[in-house]
mmCIF entry with sequence, helices, sheets and N, C-alpha, C, O atoms, coordinates in Angstrom:
data_MODEL
# 
_entry.id   MODEL 
# 
_entity.id                         1 
_entity.type                       polymer 
_entity.pdbx_number_of_molecules   1 
# 
_entity_poly.entity_id                      1 
_entity_poly.type                           'polypeptide(L)' 
_entity_poly.nstd_linkage                   no 
_entity_poly.nstd_monomer                   no 
_entity_poly.pdbx_seq_one_letter_code       MGNKKIAGALYISENTVKTHMRHILEKLNLSNRAEAAAYAVRTGLTQEDYQ 
_entity_poly.pdbx_seq_one_letter_code_can   MGNKKIAGALYISENTVKTHMRHILEKLNLSNRAEAAAYAVRTGLTQEDYQ 
_entity_poly.pdbx_strand_id                 A 
# 
loop_
_entity_poly_seq.entity_id 
_entity_poly_seq.num 
_entity_poly_seq.mon_id 
_entity_poly_seq.hetero 
1 1  MET n 
1 2  GLY n 
1 3  ASN n 
1 4  LYS n 
1 5  LYS n 
1 6  ILE n 
1 7  ALA n 
1 8  GLY n 
1 9  ALA n 
1 10 LEU n 
1 11 TYR n 
1 12 ILE n 
1 13 SER n 
1 14 GLU n 
1 15 ASN n 
1 16 THR n 
1 17 VAL n 
1 18 LYS n 
1 19 THR n 
1 20 HIS n 
1 21 MET n 
1 22 ARG n 
1 23 HIS n 
1 24 ILE n 
1 25 LEU n 
1 26 GLU n 
1 27 LYS n 
1 28 LEU n 
1 29 ASN n 
1 30 LEU n 
1 31 SER n 
1 32 ASN n 
1 33 ARG n 
1 34 ALA n 
1 35 GLU n 
1 36 ALA n 
1 37 ALA n 
1 38 ALA n 
1 39 TYR n 
1 40 ALA n 
1 41 VAL n 
1 42 ARG n 
1 43 THR n 
1 44 GLY n 
1 45 LEU n 
1 46 THR n 
1 47 GLN n 
1 48 GLU n 
1 49 ASP n 
1 50 TYR n 
1 51 GLN n 
# 
_struct_asym.id          A 
_struct_asym.entity_id   1 
# 
loop_
_struct_conf.conf_type_id 
_struct_conf.id 
_struct_conf.pdbx_PDB_helix_id 
_struct_conf.beg_label_comp_id 
_struct_conf.beg_label_asym_id 
_struct_conf.beg_label_seq_id 
_struct_conf.pdbx_beg_PDB_ins_code 
_struct_conf.end_label_comp_id 
_struct_conf.end_label_asym_id 
_struct_conf.end_label_seq_id 
_struct_conf.pdbx_end_PDB_ins_code 
_struct_conf.beg_auth_comp_id 
_struct_conf.beg_auth_asym_id 
_struct_conf.beg_auth_seq_id 
_struct_conf.end_auth_comp_id 
_struct_conf.end_auth_asym_id 
_struct_conf.end_auth_seq_id 
_struct_conf.pdbx_PDB_helix_class 
_struct_conf.details 
_struct_conf.pdbx_PDB_helix_length 
HELX_P HELX_P1 AA1 ASN A 3  ? LEU A 10 ? ASN A 3  LEU A 10 1 ? 8  
HELX_P HELX_P2 AA2 GLU A 14 ? LEU A 28 ? GLU A 14 LEU A 28 1 ? 15 
HELX_P HELX_P3 AA3 ARG A 33 ? ARG A 42 ? ARG A 33 ARG A 42 1 ? 10 
# 
_struct_conf_type.id          HELX_P 
_struct_conf_type.criteria    ? 
_struct_conf_type.reference   ? 
# 
loop_
_atom_site.group_PDB 
_atom_site.id 
_atom_site.type_symbol 
_atom_site.label_atom_id 
_atom_site.label_alt_id 
_atom_site.label_comp_id 
_atom_site.label_asym_id 
_atom_site.label_entity_id 
_atom_site.label_seq_id 
_atom_site.pdbx_PDB_ins_code 
_atom_site.Cartn_x 
_atom_site.Cartn_y 
_atom_site.Cartn_z 
_atom_site.occupancy 
_atom_site.B_iso_or_equiv 
_atom_site.pdbx_formal_charge 
_atom_site.auth_seq_id 
_atom_site.auth_comp_id 
_atom_site.auth_asym_id 
_atom_site.auth_atom_id 
_atom_site.pdbx_PDB_model_num 
ATOM 1   N N  . MET A 1 1  ? 2.696   -18.484 -5.883  1.00 0.00 ? 1  MET A N  1 
ATOM 2   C CA . MET A 1 1  ? 2.869   -18.752 -4.461  1.00 0.00 ? 1  MET A CA 1 
ATOM 3   C C  . MET A 1 1  ? 1.539   -19.172 -3.860  1.00 0.00 ? 1  MET A C  1 
ATOM 4   O O  . MET A 1 1  ? 0.469   -18.834 -4.365  1.00 0.00 ? 1  MET A O  1 
ATOM 5   N N  . GLY A 1 2  ? 1.634   -19.892 -2.805  1.00 0.00 ? 2  GLY A N  1 
ATOM 6   C CA . GLY A 1 2  ? 0.441   -20.280 -2.072  1.00 0.00 ? 2  GLY A CA 1 
ATOM 7   C C  . GLY A 1 2  ? 0.025   -19.196 -1.095  1.00 0.00 ? 2  GLY A C  1 
ATOM 8   O O  . GLY A 1 2  ? 0.774   -18.253 -0.841  1.00 0.00 ? 2  GLY A O  1 
ATOM 9   N N  . ASN A 1 3  ? -1.176  -19.337 -0.550  1.00 0.00 ? 3  ASN A N  1 
ATOM 10  C CA . ASN A 1 3  ? -1.706  -18.332 0.370   1.00 0.00 ? 3  ASN A CA 1 
ATOM 11  C C  . ASN A 1 3  ? -0.800  -18.104 1.571   1.00 0.00 ? 3  ASN A C  1 
ATOM 12  O O  . ASN A 1 3  ? -0.596  -16.965 1.991   1.00 0.00 ? 3  ASN A O  1 
ATOM 13  N N  . LYS A 1 4  ? -0.258  -19.177 2.122   1.00 0.00 ? 4  LYS A N  1 
ATOM 14  C CA . LYS A 1 4  ? 0.578   -19.058 3.317   1.00 0.00 ? 4  LYS A CA 1 
ATOM 15  C C  . LYS A 1 4  ? 1.838   -18.242 3.032   1.00 0.00 ? 4  LYS A C  1 
ATOM 16  O O  . LYS A 1 4  ? 2.223   -17.382 3.824   1.00 0.00 ? 4  LYS A O  1 
ATOM 17  N N  . LYS A 1 5  ? 2.467   -18.518 1.911   1.00 0.00 ? 5  LYS A N  1 
ATOM 18  C CA . LYS A 1 5  ? 3.694   -17.808 1.548   1.00 0.00 ? 5  LYS A CA 1 
ATOM 19  C C  . LYS A 1 5  ? 3.403   -16.332 1.239   1.00 0.00 ? 5  LYS A C  1 
ATOM 20  O O  . LYS A 1 5  ? 4.163   -15.448 1.637   1.00 0.00 ? 5  LYS A O  1 
ATOM 21  N N  . ILE A 1 6  ? 2.317   -16.078 0.538   1.00 0.00 ? 6  ILE A N  1 
ATOM 22  C CA . ILE A 1 6  ? 1.921   -14.702 0.238   1.00 0.00 ? 6  ILE A CA 1 
ATOM 23  C C  . ILE A 1 6  ? 1.637   -13.952 1.535   1.00 0.00 ? 6  ILE A C  1 
ATOM 24  O O  . ILE A 1 6  ? 2.092   -12.824 1.724   1.00 0.00 ? 6  ILE A O  1 
ATOM 25  N N  . ALA A 1 7  ? 0.885   -14.588 2.421   1.00 0.00 ? 7  ALA A N  1 
ATOM 26  C CA . ALA A 1 7  ? 0.533   -13.965 3.700   1.00 0.00 ? 7  ALA A CA 1 
ATOM 27  C C  . ALA A 1 7  ? 1.794   -13.606 4.486   1.00 0.00 ? 7  ALA A C  1 
ATOM 28  O O  . ALA A 1 7  ? 1.884   -12.515 5.047   1.00 0.00 ? 7  ALA A O  1 
ATOM 29  N N  . GLY A 1 8  ? 2.750   -14.504 4.527   1.00 0.00 ? 8  GLY A N  1 
ATOM 30  C CA . GLY A 1 8  ? 3.997   -14.242 5.241   1.00 0.00 ? 8  GLY A CA 1 
ATOM 31  C C  . GLY A 1 8  ? 4.780   -13.095 4.637   1.00 0.00 ? 8  GLY A C  1 
ATOM 32  O O  . GLY A 1 8  ? 5.330   -12.262 5.358   1.00 0.00 ? 8  GLY A O  1 
ATOM 33  N N  . ALA A 1 9  ? 4.832   -13.050 3.310   1.00 0.00 ? 9  ALA A N  1 
ATOM 34  C CA . ALA A 1 9  ? 5.583   -11.993 2.631   1.00 0.00 ? 9  ALA A CA 1 
ATOM 35  C C  . ALA A 1 9  ? 4.953   -10.620 2.842   1.00 0.00 ? 9  ALA A C  1 
ATOM 36  O O  . ALA A 1 9  ? 5.653   -9.608  2.878   1.00 0.00 ? 9  ALA A O  1 
ATOM 37  N N  . LEU A 1 10 ? 3.629   -10.592 2.981   1.00 0.00 ? 10 LEU A N  1 
ATOM 38  C CA . LEU A 1 10 ? 2.915   -9.321  3.124   1.00 0.00 ? 10 LEU A CA 1 
ATOM 39  C C  . LEU A 1 10 ? 2.525   -9.000  4.568   1.00 0.00 ? 10 LEU A C  1 
ATOM 40  O O  . LEU A 1 10 ? 1.933   -7.957  4.843   1.00 0.00 ? 10 LEU A O  1 
ATOM 41  N N  . TYR A 1 11 ? 2.860   -9.903  5.477   1.00 0.00 ? 11 TYR A N  1 
ATOM 42  C CA . TYR A 1 11 ? 2.529   -9.728  6.892   1.00 0.00 ? 11 TYR A CA 1 
ATOM 43  C C  . TYR A 1 11 ? 1.026   -9.553  7.115   1.00 0.00 ? 11 TYR A C  1 
ATOM 44  O O  . TYR A 1 11 ? 0.585   -8.684  7.868   1.00 0.00 ? 11 TYR A O  1 
ATOM 45  N N  . ILE A 1 12 ? 0.255   -10.409 6.436   1.00 0.00 ? 12 ILE A N  1 
ATOM 46  C CA . ILE A 1 12 ? -1.196  -10.430 6.606   1.00 0.00 ? 12 ILE A CA 1 
ATOM 47  C C  . ILE A 1 12 ? -1.621  -11.875 6.838   1.00 0.00 ? 12 ILE A C  1 
ATOM 48  O O  . ILE A 1 12 ? -0.809  -12.788 6.691   1.00 0.00 ? 12 ILE A O  1 
ATOM 49  N N  . SER A 1 13 ? -2.869  -12.091 7.196   1.00 0.00 ? 13 SER A N  1 
ATOM 50  C CA . SER A 1 13 ? -3.331  -13.449 7.463   1.00 0.00 ? 13 SER A CA 1 
ATOM 51  C C  . SER A 1 13 ? -3.645  -14.186 6.158   1.00 0.00 ? 13 SER A C  1 
ATOM 52  O O  . SER A 1 13 ? -3.868  -13.569 5.117   1.00 0.00 ? 13 SER A O  1 
ATOM 53  N N  . GLU A 1 14 ? -3.656  -15.509 6.239   1.00 0.00 ? 14 GLU A N  1 
ATOM 54  C CA . GLU A 1 14 ? -4.034  -16.314 5.079   1.00 0.00 ? 14 GLU A CA 1 
ATOM 55  C C  . GLU A 1 14 ? -5.461  -16.015 4.656   1.00 0.00 ? 14 GLU A C  1 
ATOM 56  O O  . GLU A 1 14 ? -5.771  -16.002 3.465   1.00 0.00 ? 14 GLU A O  1 
ATOM 57  N N  . ASN A 1 15 ? -6.332  -15.773 5.630   1.00 0.00 ? 15 ASN A N  1 
ATOM 58  C CA . ASN A 1 15 ? -7.724  -15.450 5.297   1.00 0.00 ? 15 ASN A CA 1 
ATOM 59  C C  . ASN A 1 15 ? -7.822  -14.160 4.500   1.00 0.00 ? 15 ASN A C  1 
ATOM 60  O O  . ASN A 1 15 ? -8.658  -14.048 3.603   1.00 0.00 ? 15 ASN A O  1 
ATOM 61  N N  . THR A 1 16 ? -6.979  -13.185 4.818   1.00 0.00 ? 16 THR A N  1 
ATOM 62  C CA . THR A 1 16 ? -6.969  -11.934 4.066   1.00 0.00 ? 16 THR A CA 1 
ATOM 63  C C  . THR A 1 16 ? -6.530  -12.190 2.629   1.00 0.00 ? 16 THR A C  1 
ATOM 64  O O  . THR A 1 16 ? -7.097  -11.627 1.693   1.00 0.00 ? 16 THR A O  1 
ATOM 65  N N  . VAL A 1 17 ? -5.532  -13.030 2.458   1.00 0.00 ? 17 VAL A N  1 
ATOM 66  C CA . VAL A 1 17 ? -5.070  -13.389 1.114   1.00 0.00 ? 17 VAL A CA 1 
ATOM 67  C C  . VAL A 1 17 ? -6.206  -14.057 0.346   1.00 0.00 ? 17 VAL A C  1 
ATOM 68  O O  . VAL A 1 17 ? -6.459  -13.713 -0.809  1.00 0.00 ? 17 VAL A O  1 
ATOM 69  N N  . LYS A 1 18 ? -6.891  -15.008 0.978   1.00 0.00 ? 18 LYS A N  1 
ATOM 70  C CA . LYS A 1 18 ? -8.005  -15.706 0.330   1.00 0.00 ? 18 LYS A CA 1 
ATOM 71  C C  . LYS A 1 18 ? -9.094  -14.727 -0.092  1.00 0.00 ? 18 LYS A C  1 
ATOM 72  O O  . LYS A 1 18 ? -9.644  -14.828 -1.189  1.00 0.00 ? 18 LYS A O  1 
ATOM 73  N N  . THR A 1 19 ? -9.397  -13.783 0.787   1.00 0.00 ? 19 THR A N  1 
ATOM 74  C CA . THR A 1 19 ? -10.435 -12.795 0.477   1.00 0.00 ? 19 THR A CA 1 
ATOM 75  C C  . THR A 1 19 ? -10.027 -11.932 -0.706  1.00 0.00 ? 19 THR A C  1 
ATOM 76  O O  . THR A 1 19 ? -10.826 -11.705 -1.615  1.00 0.00 ? 19 THR A O  1 
ATOM 77  N N  . HIS A 1 20 ? -8.784  -11.446 -0.703  1.00 0.00 ? 20 HIS A N  1 
ATOM 78  C CA . HIS A 1 20 ? -8.312  -10.624 -1.816  1.00 0.00 ? 20 HIS A CA 1 
ATOM 79  C C  . HIS A 1 20 ? -8.313  -11.423 -3.123  1.00 0.00 ? 20 HIS A C  1 
ATOM 80  O O  . HIS A 1 20 ? -8.721  -10.909 -4.164  1.00 0.00 ? 20 HIS A O  1 
ATOM 81  N N  . MET A 1 21 ? -7.859  -12.671 -3.068  1.00 0.00 ? 21 MET A N  1 
ATOM 82  C CA . MET A 1 21 ? -7.848  -13.511 -4.274  1.00 0.00 ? 21 MET A CA 1 
ATOM 83  C C  . MET A 1 21 ? -9.262  -13.710 -4.805  1.00 0.00 ? 21 MET A C  1 
ATOM 84  O O  . MET A 1 21 ? -9.496  -13.619 -6.010  1.00 0.00 ? 21 MET A O  1 
ATOM 85  N N  . ARG A 1 22 ? -10.192 -13.980 -3.915  1.00 0.00 ? 22 ARG A N  1 
ATOM 86  C CA . ARG A 1 22 ? -11.589 -14.175 -4.324  1.00 0.00 ? 22 ARG A CA 1 
ATOM 87  C C  . ARG A 1 22 ? -12.121 -12.915 -5.005  1.00 0.00 ? 22 ARG A C  1 
ATOM 88  O O  . ARG A 1 22 ? -12.777 -12.995 -6.044  1.00 0.00 ? 22 ARG A O  1 
ATOM 89  N N  . HIS A 1 23 ? -11.838 -11.752 -4.418  1.00 0.00 ? 23 HIS A N  1 
ATOM 90  C CA . HIS A 1 23 ? -12.305 -10.492 -4.999  1.00 0.00 ? 23 HIS A CA 1 
ATOM 91  C C  . HIS A 1 23 ? -11.658 -10.225 -6.365  1.00 0.00 ? 23 HIS A C  1 
ATOM 92  O O  . HIS A 1 23 ? -12.330 -9.786  -7.298  1.00 0.00 ? 23 HIS A O  1 
ATOM 93  N N  . ILE A 1 24 ? -10.372 -10.487 -6.475  1.00 0.00 ? 24 ILE A N  1 
ATOM 94  C CA . ILE A 1 24 ? -9.674  -10.305 -7.753  1.00 0.00 ? 24 ILE A CA 1 
ATOM 95  C C  . ILE A 1 24 ? -10.295 -11.196 -8.825  1.00 0.00 ? 24 ILE A C  1 
ATOM 96  O O  . ILE A 1 24 ? -10.591 -10.736 -9.928  1.00 0.00 ? 24 ILE A O  1 
ATOM 97  N N  . LEU A 1 25 ? -10.489 -12.469 -8.498  1.00 0.00 ? 25 LEU A N  1 
ATOM 98  C CA . LEU A 1 25 ? -11.053 -13.410 -9.473  1.00 0.00 ? 25 LEU A CA 1 
ATOM 99  C C  . LEU A 1 25 ? -12.463 -12.993 -9.877  1.00 0.00 ? 25 LEU A C  1 
ATOM 100 O O  . LEU A 1 25 ? -12.819 -13.061 -11.053 1.00 0.00 ? 25 LEU A O  1 
ATOM 101 N N  . GLU A 1 26 ? -13.264 -12.565 -8.907  1.00 0.00 ? 26 GLU A N  1 
ATOM 102 C CA . GLU A 1 26 ? -14.630 -12.126 -9.209  1.00 0.00 ? 26 GLU A CA 1 
ATOM 103 C C  . GLU A 1 26 ? -14.624 -10.907 -10.125 1.00 0.00 ? 26 GLU A C  1 
ATOM 104 O O  . GLU A 1 26 ? -15.355 -10.874 -11.115 1.00 0.00 ? 26 GLU A O  1 
ATOM 105 N N  . LYS A 1 27 ? -13.805 -9.904  -9.804  1.00 0.00 ? 27 LYS A N  1 
ATOM 106 C CA . LYS A 1 27 ? -13.776 -8.677  -10.596 1.00 0.00 ? 27 LYS A CA 1 
ATOM 107 C C  . LYS A 1 27 ? -13.285 -8.912  -12.018 1.00 0.00 ? 27 LYS A C  1 
ATOM 108 O O  . LYS A 1 27 ? -13.723 -8.235  -12.948 1.00 0.00 ? 27 LYS A O  1 
ATOM 109 N N  . LEU A 1 28 ? -12.391 -9.854  -12.187 1.00 0.00 ? 28 LEU A N  1 
ATOM 110 C CA . LEU A 1 28 ? -11.858 -10.148 -13.520 1.00 0.00 ? 28 LEU A CA 1 
ATOM 111 C C  . LEU A 1 28 ? -12.648 -11.247 -14.226 1.00 0.00 ? 28 LEU A C  1 
ATOM 112 O O  . LEU A 1 28 ? -12.351 -11.607 -15.364 1.00 0.00 ? 28 LEU A O  1 
ATOM 113 N N  . ASN A 1 29 ? -13.658 -11.771 -13.534 1.00 0.00 ? 29 ASN A N  1 
ATOM 114 C CA . ASN A 1 29 ? -14.491 -12.859 -14.071 1.00 0.00 ? 29 ASN A CA 1 
ATOM 115 C C  . ASN A 1 29 ? -13.640 -14.069 -14.455 1.00 0.00 ? 29 ASN A C  1 
ATOM 116 O O  . ASN A 1 29 ? -13.790 -14.634 -15.539 1.00 0.00 ? 29 ASN A O  1 
ATOM 117 N N  . LEU A 1 30 ? -12.747 -14.452 -13.545 1.00 0.00 ? 30 LEU A N  1 
ATOM 118 C CA . LEU A 1 30 ? -11.864 -15.589 -13.740 1.00 0.00 ? 30 LEU A CA 1 
ATOM 119 C C  . LEU A 1 30 ? -12.225 -16.680 -12.734 1.00 0.00 ? 30 LEU A C  1 
ATOM 120 O O  . LEU A 1 30 ? -12.846 -16.404 -11.707 1.00 0.00 ? 30 LEU A O  1 
ATOM 121 N N  . SER A 1 31 ? -11.834 -17.918 -13.032 1.00 0.00 ? 31 SER A N  1 
ATOM 122 C CA . SER A 1 31 ? -12.210 -19.050 -12.187 1.00 0.00 ? 31 SER A CA 1 
ATOM 123 C C  . SER A 1 31 ? -11.140 -19.482 -11.193 1.00 0.00 ? 31 SER A C  1 
ATOM 124 O O  . SER A 1 31 ? -11.461 -20.034 -10.141 1.00 0.00 ? 31 SER A O  1 
ATOM 125 N N  . ASN A 1 32 ? -9.865  -19.238 -11.516 1.00 0.00 ? 32 ASN A N  1 
ATOM 126 C CA . ASN A 1 32 ? -8.800  -19.734 -10.651 1.00 0.00 ? 32 ASN A CA 1 
ATOM 127 C C  . ASN A 1 32 ? -7.507  -18.963 -10.868 1.00 0.00 ? 32 ASN A C  1 
ATOM 128 O O  . ASN A 1 32 ? -7.427  -18.082 -11.723 1.00 0.00 ? 32 ASN A O  1 
ATOM 129 N N  . ARG A 1 33 ? -6.496  -19.311 -10.079 1.00 0.00 ? 33 ARG A N  1 
ATOM 130 C CA . ARG A 1 33 ? -5.201  -18.611 -10.155 1.00 0.00 ? 33 ARG A CA 1 
ATOM 131 C C  . ARG A 1 33 ? -4.499  -18.813 -11.486 1.00 0.00 ? 33 ARG A C  1 
ATOM 132 O O  . ARG A 1 33 ? -3.806  -17.915 -11.964 1.00 0.00 ? 33 ARG A O  1 
ATOM 133 N N  . ALA A 1 34 ? -4.671  -19.973 -12.083 1.00 0.00 ? 34 ALA A N  1 
ATOM 134 C CA . ALA A 1 34 ? -4.037  -20.226 -13.380 1.00 0.00 ? 34 ALA A CA 1 
ATOM 135 C C  . ALA A 1 34 ? -4.587  -19.252 -14.418 1.00 0.00 ? 34 ALA A C  1 
ATOM 136 O O  . ALA A 1 34 ? -3.830  -18.707 -15.222 1.00 0.00 ? 34 ALA A O  1 
ATOM 137 N N  . GLU A 1 35 ? -5.900  -19.033 -14.402 1.00 0.00 ? 35 GLU A N  1 
ATOM 138 C CA . GLU A 1 35 ? -6.494  -18.062 -15.313 1.00 0.00 ? 35 GLU A CA 1 
ATOM 139 C C  . GLU A 1 35 ? -5.998  -16.651 -14.992 1.00 0.00 ? 35 GLU A C  1 
ATOM 140 O O  . GLU A 1 35 ? -5.756  -15.854 -15.899 1.00 0.00 ? 35 GLU A O  1 
ATOM 141 N N  . ALA A 1 36 ? -5.847  -16.345 -13.708 1.00 0.00 ? 36 ALA A N  1 
ATOM 142 C CA . ALA A 1 36 ? -5.353  -15.030 -13.293 1.00 0.00 ? 36 ALA A CA 1 
ATOM 143 C C  . ALA A 1 36 ? -3.918  -14.825 -13.780 1.00 0.00 ? 36 ALA A C  1 
ATOM 144 O O  . ALA A 1 36 ? -3.565  -13.738 -14.238 1.00 0.00 ? 36 ALA A O  1 
ATOM 145 N N  . ALA A 1 37 ? -3.098  -15.863 -13.680 1.00 0.00 ? 37 ALA A N  1 
ATOM 146 C CA . ALA A 1 37 ? -1.712  -15.774 -14.140 1.00 0.00 ? 37 ALA A CA 1 
ATOM 147 C C  . ALA A 1 37 ? -1.662  -15.560 -15.654 1.00 0.00 ? 37 ALA A C  1 
ATOM 148 O O  . ALA A 1 37 ? -0.878  -14.747 -16.142 1.00 0.00 ? 37 ALA A O  1 
ATOM 149 N N  . ALA A 1 38 ? -2.489  -16.282 -16.387 1.00 0.00 ? 38 ALA A N  1 
ATOM 150 C CA . ALA A 1 38 ? -2.541  -16.124 -17.837 1.00 0.00 ? 38 ALA A CA 1 
ATOM 151 C C  . ALA A 1 38 ? -3.010  -14.720 -18.198 1.00 0.00 ? 38 ALA A C  1 
ATOM 152 O O  . ALA A 1 38 ? -2.472  -14.105 -19.119 1.00 0.00 ? 38 ALA A O  1 
ATOM 153 N N  . TYR A 1 39 ? -3.995  -14.215 -17.490 1.00 0.00 ? 39 TYR A N  1 
ATOM 154 C CA . TYR A 1 39 ? -4.491  -12.852 -17.712 1.00 0.00 ? 39 TYR A CA 1 
ATOM 155 C C  . TYR A 1 39 ? -3.377  -11.836 -17.469 1.00 0.00 ? 39 TYR A C  1 
ATOM 156 O O  . TYR A 1 39 ? -3.202  -10.902 -18.252 1.00 0.00 ? 39 TYR A O  1 
ATOM 157 N N  . ALA A 1 40 ? -2.629  -12.018 -16.388 1.00 0.00 ? 40 ALA A N  1 
ATOM 158 C CA . ALA A 1 40 ? -1.547  -11.096 -16.050 1.00 0.00 ? 40 ALA A CA 1 
ATOM 159 C C  . ALA A 1 40 ? -0.486  -11.060 -17.149 1.00 0.00 ? 40 ALA A C  1 
ATOM 160 O O  . ALA A 1 40 ? 0.005   -9.990  -17.508 1.00 0.00 ? 40 ALA A O  1 
ATOM 161 N N  . VAL A 1 41 ? -0.138  -12.211 -17.672 1.00 0.00 ? 41 VAL A N  1 
ATOM 162 C CA . VAL A 1 41 ? 0.858   -12.280 -18.749 1.00 0.00 ? 41 VAL A CA 1 
ATOM 163 C C  . VAL A 1 41 ? 0.307   -11.620 -20.010 1.00 0.00 ? 41 VAL A C  1 
ATOM 164 O O  . VAL A 1 41 ? 0.989   -10.825 -20.656 1.00 0.00 ? 41 VAL A O  1 
ATOM 165 N N  . ARG A 1 42 ? -0.934  -11.958 -20.351 1.00 0.00 ? 42 ARG A N  1 
ATOM 166 C CA . ARG A 1 42 ? -1.581  -11.418 -21.550 1.00 0.00 ? 42 ARG A CA 1 
ATOM 167 C C  . ARG A 1 42 ? -1.677  -9.899  -21.534 1.00 0.00 ? 42 ARG A C  1 
ATOM 168 O O  . ARG A 1 42 ? -1.521  -9.249  -22.568 1.00 0.00 ? 42 ARG A O  1 
ATOM 169 N N  . THR A 1 43 ? -1.930  -9.343  -20.373 1.00 0.00 ? 43 THR A N  1 
ATOM 170 C CA . THR A 1 43 ? -2.158  -7.905  -20.278 1.00 0.00 ? 43 THR A CA 1 
ATOM 171 C C  . THR A 1 43 ? -0.908  -7.129  -19.862 1.00 0.00 ? 43 THR A C  1 
ATOM 172 O O  . THR A 1 43 ? -0.967  -5.912  -19.688 1.00 0.00 ? 43 THR A O  1 
ATOM 173 N N  . GLY A 1 44 ? 0.209   -7.815  -19.703 1.00 0.00 ? 44 GLY A N  1 
ATOM 174 C CA . GLY A 1 44 ? 1.464   -7.146  -19.382 1.00 0.00 ? 44 GLY A CA 1 
ATOM 175 C C  . GLY A 1 44 ? 1.612   -6.745  -17.926 1.00 0.00 ? 44 GLY A C  1 
ATOM 176 O O  . GLY A 1 44 ? 2.405   -5.859  -17.610 1.00 0.00 ? 44 GLY A O  1 
ATOM 177 N N  . LEU A 1 45 ? 0.867   -7.376  -17.037 1.00 0.00 ? 45 LEU A N  1 
ATOM 178 C CA . LEU A 1 45 ? 0.967   -7.059  -15.612 1.00 0.00 ? 45 LEU A CA 1 
ATOM 179 C C  . LEU A 1 45 ? 2.186   -7.685  -14.949 1.00 0.00 ? 45 LEU A C  1 
ATOM 180 O O  . LEU A 1 45 ? 2.530   -7.327  -13.822 1.00 0.00 ? 45 LEU A O  1 
ATOM 181 N N  . THR A 1 46 ? 2.832   -8.602  -15.626 1.00 0.00 ? 46 THR A N  1 
ATOM 182 C CA . THR A 1 46 ? 3.981   -9.289  -15.042 1.00 0.00 ? 46 THR A CA 1 
ATOM 183 C C  . THR A 1 46 ? 5.275   -8.755  -15.640 1.00 0.00 ? 46 THR A C  1 
ATOM 184 O O  . THR A 1 46 ? 5.313   -8.243  -16.759 1.00 0.00 ? 46 THR A O  1 
ATOM 185 N N  . GLN A 1 47 ? 6.324   -8.894  -14.855 1.00 0.00 ? 47 GLN A N  1 
ATOM 186 C CA . GLN A 1 47 ? 7.662   -8.564  -15.328 1.00 0.00 ? 47 GLN A CA 1 
ATOM 187 C C  . GLN A 1 47 ? 8.572   -9.719  -14.945 1.00 0.00 ? 47 GLN A C  1 
ATOM 188 O O  . GLN A 1 47 ? 8.373   -10.352 -13.909 1.00 0.00 ? 47 GLN A O  1 
ATOM 189 N N  . GLU A 1 48 ? 9.548   -9.989  -15.756 1.00 0.00 ? 48 GLU A N  1 
ATOM 190 C CA . GLU A 1 48 ? 10.458  -11.085 -15.465 1.00 0.00 ? 48 GLU A CA 1 
ATOM 191 C C  . GLU A 1 48 ? 11.297  -10.812 -14.220 1.00 0.00 ? 48 GLU A C  1 
ATOM 192 O O  . GLU A 1 48 ? 11.859  -11.746 -13.648 1.00 0.00 ? 48 GLU A O  1 
ATOM 193 N N  . ASP A 1 49 ? 11.392  -9.563  -13.790 1.00 0.00 ? 49 ASP A N  1 
ATOM 194 C CA . ASP A 1 49 ? 12.184  -9.224  -12.609 1.00 0.00 ? 49 ASP A CA 1 
ATOM 195 C C  . ASP A 1 49 ? 11.542  -9.708  -11.326 1.00 0.00 ? 49 ASP A C  1 
ATOM 196 O O  . ASP A 1 49 ? 12.234  -9.903  -10.327 1.00 0.00 ? 49 ASP A O  1 
ATOM 197 N N  . TYR A 1 50 ? 10.211  -9.909  -11.334 1.00 0.00 ? 50 TYR A N  1 
ATOM 198 C CA . TYR A 1 50 ? 9.517   -10.339 -10.116 1.00 0.00 ? 50 TYR A CA 1 
ATOM 199 C C  . TYR A 1 50 ? 9.804   -11.796 -9.816  1.00 0.00 ? 50 TYR A C  1 
ATOM 200 O O  . TYR A 1 50 ? 10.002  -12.605 -10.722 1.00 0.00 ? 50 TYR A O  1 
ATOM 201 N N  . GLN A 1 51 ? 9.825   -12.124 -8.512  1.00 0.00 ? 51 GLN A N  1 
ATOM 202 C CA . GLN A 1 51 ? 10.025  -13.514 -8.102  1.00 0.00 ? 51 GLN A CA 1 
ATOM 203 C C  . GLN A 1 51 ? 8.954   -13.928 -7.147  1.00 0.00 ? 51 GLN A C  1 
ATOM 204 O O  . GLN A 1 51 ? 8.946   -15.068 -6.684  1.00 0.00 ? 51 GLN A O  1 
# 
């Protein structure tokens, strides 16, 4: 999902989403969302039930 859609689903601002994403990527030493998605799949953080 994009920042706007995430923000709407969580009732937070887009800037808050951007900040959280930046912090997540920094802590995991990843460069972008695609790497984060691959990491999530690799480590079992995802479930097929999520949409």
